[in-house]
N, C-alpha and C positions, 0 to 999 in steps of 0.2 A: 553207864550203869547206875548212876545215882548213888554211888558208894558213899559211906560217912568217910571221915577222916581216918577212923580207926581201921574200917575195912580197906581203905585205899593203902594206908601205911603198912598193913600186913602183907599185902601183895608187893609193894615196892621193898620192903625189908627182904622178902624172900629172893627177889631179883638181886638186890645188893649182895646178898650172902652168896648167890651163885655166881656173880660176876667177880666177886673177890676170890672166890675158891680157883676160878679159871684164870685170872690175869693179875690178881695182888696189886691192884692199883694204889697209888699214893693219894690221888686226888680223883673225885668224880664230880663232874660239872652237871647240875640238874638244869635241863632246858625245857622248852616248850612253855605252853600256856600256864602251867602251873608254877613256873619259875618266878613269876610276879608275885606269887602267894607265898615265897620261901619263909617267911617268918611264921606263917600259919602251921606249916607241917614239919619243919625241920627238926623240932623237938620230938618227933614221933619216929624219926629215922634212926637206924642203928647201923654204924659202919666203922670199920677200922681206918677206912680212907677218910681223908677230909672231903666234906660235902660243901660245894659252893653253887650259888645260882648262876646261871648263864647271864652275862652282863647285857646281852642283846634280847634276853627273854625269849618269846615266842619267835623272834626273827632268827635266833641263832642258826638253827637248821637251815634256814633258807640261805643265809649268808655263807654258811659253810659249803651248801651244795653249790653255790655260785662260784666260790673261789675253787672247788674242786673241778668244776666243769671248764672253768678258765685254764686250767694247766694243761699242758701237753699230755696226750695219753702216754702211759708206760708200757713198754713192751715186755711180755713175759718172756723170761729166759729159760 
């Protein structure tokens, strides 16, 4: 959508506030392609949780999905 950092951070802050109201996390890991630009946007984000960049950056979701897919399926009780 070609958002400015200000526009983007407003949306992300709304999401973070909602996430915090639902599950009260201690830490939120920021993944995806933007995680490599962590230093550019972290000062714009507001959270009571610690915000950390994913160490695998954009590959974090792919690696997480591969790990989940490799695990045996759990049966619902």
